[in-house]
N, C-alpha and C positions, 0 to 999 in steps of 0.2 A: 349282212343282217342288220347289224349294228346302225350301219348308214343308212339303210331304208327305213328304219325307225327314226333317225334325226332327221330325214329328210321330211318325212311325214309329219312330225312334230312340227318341223320349221314352217309346213306349208299350213299350218293350223294357227300360228301365231302372226297375227296381223303386225306390218310394221309401226313403230313410233307415230309416224305420221298421220296413219289413219286414226289411230286411236285419240292424239292429242286434239283434234278438232271436236270432240264430245267435251271439251273442258275449257273451250273459249271462253267461257263466263269466268275464269281465273285468271285475273288480272296479272297476278304474282309470275312471273315466268319459271321461276324455279320451281315454285310449289307445281304449277301446270305440268311441269316436265317430270318432277316426282311423281306424280299422281297418274301420270301416263306410263311412265315405267313399272308402277306397281301394277296397274292394269294389264299391262302384257304380260308381266310376271303371273299374273292369276290366270289368264289364257292359258300361258304355257303350260302351266300346273295342271290345269283341264284336259290339254292335250296329252300330256304323259298320262294323266288316270284312264283318259279315253284308249290310248294307244297301248297301254300295257295292259289294261284289265284288271288294275291292281284294286279293286272296289273291297276286298276282302283281308286286306294283310294290315300291319302296323304302319307299313310304309303308307298305305291310302290314308291312315288315320293321321300319320304326320304331315302329308299334303293337304289334307282338309284342314289342319290346325294352320298350316302356312296360310292358305286361302282366308280363314277367317281372320288371320292378324293383320294382313295386308288390306282386306277389306275395310276392315275396322279402322286402317290408318288413313286409308282413302275416305271412308265417310267423316271420319273426325276433321281431317285436313279440309275438305271441302266446307263443311258446317263452319268451321273456325274462319274459313276465308268470308263466306257470305255474311257471318256475324260481324266480323270487323269491318265490311264492307258498308253494312246497314248502320254500324256505328259513325263510322267515318263519315259518312253523308248526310247523320244526322236524322235519319229515318225512323232510327229509335234511339233512346236513350239507355246509357249504361246503368243507369240507377232502376229504371224500369225491369231489365232482364238480368242483371248480373246479381250474386247475392249481395246483401248489404250485412255490413257489420258495426258494431258497435266501437269506436276507436274513444279511448279515454285519454283525454289531456289535461295538463296542469293539475295534478293529485296534488292536494295540501293535505298533512297530516292533522287531525281534530283530536285524536284523545288516542293514548297509548294504553292498550288494556295489559298486555305484557310485553316479554322481550321479543314474542314471537307473532303479536297479533295487534293490530291497530285499526281505528277508524279513520277513513278519509273522505273529502270531499273532494270533488273531479266534476270537469266538464265531459260529457260523453255526446259524441257526433256520429250520426249515421253515414256511413260512406261505403260506397258501391265497390266491389272487387273489380279491379281492370281486367280486362281480356288481353291474357298474355301470352306468350308462343308456347307456354307450359301449363297453360289453364286445362284442367283434367276435363276428359271425355264427358263424364256426368253433368258437370258445369255448364259444358258447350250446349249439350243434349236440351238441359233445362232452359236456357236462355236462349236457344235457338225456337223452342216451343213457345215459350212467352212473348219472342219476336215474330210469333207466326210464320216463321221460315218452315217450321216443320207443322203438319196438322197431327193431329193426337194419333192417327195411325202410324205415321212416318215417324213419329216419336218413338213410338211403343217399338217398332223395328228396330230403330237405331239404338233404343236401349237395351233391347235383345242383343244386338250385335256386341254391343259393349260387355255385356255380362257372360256371353260366350267367350270373347277375347279374355278377359278376365279369368275365366275358368280354366285357362289353360297354363296358368302358373303352376309349374311343377311343384313348388313347396306346399300349396295349398290343397293338393290332391290328397286324398284320403286312402286311394286304391289305383292299384297300376292302370294307367289308362293308355291302353293299347288299341282300343277301337273307337 
């Protein structure tokens, strides 16, 4: 019986080569392969749910959480790649889409109020945050929206997925999350 289930699930899981073509737009070979593997895993999880009819169990809940985590990782990776490509090609400017912060340079003490307070003079320069490999999903989403990589509707969906992924953190739960 176990072999029949395994074979049934294996038939429902497409080979990596069939999935990878869908991500041909990702120039980074490593990212494309990792996204492909993640998609194959999601299909495998769906096949397990389908085969086992485990829709009302705590195991089903855990499988759905896995699918959310992996789907969010795929979306985040693809958006990051697209955003990086647009920035690198010059199609968009980092200054226009990434958060801007004030950088304080050359502070000079002007007046000492007390041993713990003083007044200073400084130069402040507005600088855009760089897109890095560890840039947070929320920043990637917002930048992708500003760059018109995402429509408002797709931005809302990506943001909802990000929120669902964040809600999985066990420490932040205020009740037993078994469904």
